[in-house]
N, C-alpha and C positions, 0 to 999 in steps of 0.2 A: 357274558357281555364284555367287550373289550374296554380298556380304559378310555379310549376316545369316545365310544358310544355312551359310557357312563357320564362323561363330561358333557356330551350333547344333551342328555336327558336332564342333567342338573341345570344347564343353561336355560332349557325350556321352563323348568320349574321356577327359576329366578325371574324369568321374563313374565310369567303368569302372575307372580307375586308382586309385580310392579318395580322390581329392582332393575336399575339401568345397567345394561350390559354393553360395554364399549364395542364389542365385535359385531353387534347386530347390524350396524350400518354397512359393514363390509359383506354382509350376507353370510357370515360364518357361524351364526348361532342357530339353534333349533334344527329344523329339518335340513337346512343348508349344510350345517356342520356335520350332521349325521351322514348325509350323502357323501360329503368329502371324506369322512372317516371310512366309509365302505369302499371307496375307490382306493384309498391308501392301503387298507387291509387286503384288498384283492391283489394290488400290485406286489405287496410284500409276500403274499401267498405264492405268487407265480415264481418268485425268486427262491423260495425255500423248498417248495414241493411241486413236482410236475406230474400231470396226470399219466397214469399207466394203466393199460388194459388189465382189469381185475384188481386195481388198487392204486396206490400212489408210490412214487419212487423219487428220491432226492438225487440231485446231481452230486457226483463224488469226485475228488481229485484222482487223476489217473497216474500213469507212469510218467516220471519226470515232470510232474506238475501239470500235465495235460488233463483238462477236464474230461472225465468219462461220463457219458450220458447214455442211459438206457435208451435203445432205439425207439421204443414206443412211448417214451416219456417226453414227447414234444407236442406242442399244440399245433405246430405249423403243418403237419402232414395232412394232406387231403384224405378223407375217408371214402372208401368204396366198399360196396357189398358184393361178395362173391355168391353166385348161385350154387350153393353146395349140393343141392339135389341134382342139378344138371351135371355138375362135375362127377358125382357118384355114378350117375347113369352112363357117363362117358368112360367109366372104368377107373377114374382117379380116386386116390385116397382122400377121405374127408375125416375130420375129427370125430364125427358121430359113429364112424365105423372103425374104431381103434382096435377092435379085437378080430378083425377080418384077416384072412390069409395074406392079403396084400399088405396090410399093416405090419404083420409079423415079418414078412420078407424085408420090408424097408427098415424094420428095427435091426435086423442083422446087418444091413448095408450101412446104416448110419453110425453104428456103435464105434467101429475103429476110426471113422472120420472125426467123431466128437472127441474121442480119446486123444487123437493127435492134436486137435485144435485146443483142447483145454491144457495140454501139456506143452504148448509151444513156447519156445524161447522168445525173448523180446524182439530179436531181429527177424524172426520167422513170420510167415503169413499163413499159417496152417488153418486159420479161421476162414480163409478165402478158398472156396472149393469150386472148381470148374467142372461142369458136366459136358462131355462131348462124345463124339462117335467118329469112326473112320469115314463113314459115308452117310449121306442123307437117308432118312426114313428108318433108322434103326431104333428110334424111340427115346432119343436123348431128352427131348422136351418133356415127354411123359415122365421120365425118371427124375428130371430136375424138379418138376412140380411136386411129385410125390415125395421126393427126398426133403424138400422144404417143408411140406405139410407134416411129415413125420417128425422132423426136428422141432417144429413149432409145438409139438406135444410135450417136449421136455420141460421139466419144472423150472430150470434155471437158464434157459437159452431163448434169446430172440433170434428171428431169422429174417434175412432180407433176400428175396428172390429177384435176381437181376436178369432181365432179358438182354443177354449179351450177344445173341445171334443178330448182329447188326446188319447182316446181309438179307436175311429172311426172318425177321422177328415174328415169333408165334405165341409167346407167353400171354400177352394181353388178349389175343384172339381166343386162345384156349380157355382163359378165365372169364370171357365175356365182357372184357373191358375195351373201351374205345381207345384208338391211338392218341397219344399225348406226349408232351415233352418228357425226356428222361435223361439217362446218364450221358448220352452223346451231346446233349445240349449243355450239360454242366461242363464238359470238356471244351466246348466252343464258345460259350458265353461266360465271360469272366465274372459277371455279377450274379450268376445263378448258383444257388447253393443246393446241396443234396436235399435239405429239408424242403426245398421248393418243389421237388419233383417226386419224392417218395410218396407212396400211397399206403395208408393204413387200411387194413382189411377187417372184416368181421370175424376172422379167425384170430383168436388171441395170440399175440407175439409173432404174427406173420405180416410182413410188409412187402410191397412190390416196388421195384424200380424199373420202369419201362425202358425200352431201347432208346426212344426219343426220335428226333428228326434225322432222317437219312442223310449221310454225308459220303461223298465219293472218295474221301481220304480216311476211311475208317481204320485201316491198318496203321497208318501214321498216327492217328489219334490214340489208338491203344498203345502205341510205343512211345507216346509223348511224355514230357515231364508232368503235364497236367494230369494224365492218367496215374502216374506214380503218386502225385499228391493226393488224388482222390482215394486210391487204395490205402495210402498211409492214414488218411482220416478214418477210413472204415476200421482199420485195425487198432487205432489208438483211441479215438474219440468214442467209438462204439465197441468197446472191448467185450461186452456181453453178447455180441451178435455174431452169428454164423452167416456168411454171405455165400449164397449158391448162385453161380453164374451158369445160365443156359447158353453155351457157346456154339459157334458154327461147327460143322464137321471138319475134321482135321485135314483130310486129303483133297478137299475141293476149294478151300479158302486159305488165305494166309493169316486172317485175323485170329483164328484159334491158336495157331502156333505162337503168335506174339503174346496172347493173353496167358497161355500156359506157362510162359517164363516168368510171369509176374504174380502168380498165385502160389499158395502153399501146397495144395492137393489137387489132383486131377482124377476124375472118374470117367473111365472110358466105357461107353455102352456098346455092347456087341450083340447083334441080333442072331439068335440061335438058328442054325441050319441055313443061313443066308449070307452072312458076311464072309467074303473069301478070305482064306488064311493069309494070302499075300497082303491084302488090305490091312488086316490086323497087325501083321508084322511091320508094315510101313508106318502105321499109326503109332505103335510103340517106339519105333525108331525116331519118329518126330518128337517124342516126349523124353528122349534120353537125358536131357538136361534138367528135367524135373525131379525133385527129390522124392516125391511120393506119388505114385500112380497106381490106381486100383481099377479093377474091371468088374462090370456087371453083365451077366448073361441075361438078355431080355427076350421075351416071347418064347420061353421054353415050354415044352409040352407038359411037363409036370410042375405046376406052380408051387407045390408044397415042399419041394426039395430045396435045400439051401446051398448045395455044393456049387451052384453057378456063380459064386462070388469068390474072387481070388485077389491076392495082393501081388503087386509088381513094384519093385523099387529100382529106379534107374540109377 
């Protein structure tokens, strides 16, 4: 029992004993004071400890005095429920199938990405990972969702999956979620905060950031100062978080090339036996200015082999 609650009980006892209590007229004795105490206690608790999936977490000072907040330790995020059974039937990775062949494949894929992110210098953005492909239909969204799911299984990592394919957004549809405001709206509406559009899911440590409202100046928005501020917030305020961007294909849009210059790592998805060699070469050429580019061979005939994953450093 808190000190305030003890005081409230003592005031009730004095009142029943006929002792005059000056605060009674102001409605601060008895149940009134106890209710007031509960409100104070609740407000104090919100400042000290914030709810976290699977427990509680406190906000901590970050680098250069910037407050570091665990991504899932905020009350403001809207909660959505993913149909994990439907996702699994569609061939996606889900937490309940963590020992499947698909789960093992993405363990191999995520490990170097996580190693780079955790060892990043202060000025780097290795925790920001863009998943793209040379051409449409190679499976980049499939890989982005599964990579985010796999990373969410980590013990010490939160994950934010961003639908950055602002030309043809598909993450929400794949996950069975209705269209809603997202990161494009944060870039265009000055008063809108990331917390206003992030979606907390029923997968522990996995959140979703929808693409948001379509804008015909998406390339310019991704190249804007507002985008730089947004990415800076993700790398400083949410330092425990890996951000996975499902980006447009490189060779058919300009948005992916702009975003690639602003993230720390790029994963290029290549469809086995389909993507022309010339398209792959042009895609890698478009990423020459990126410090870390990795490739994933998708839709291979032998799913248990791991040699379909390689590194390329521009």
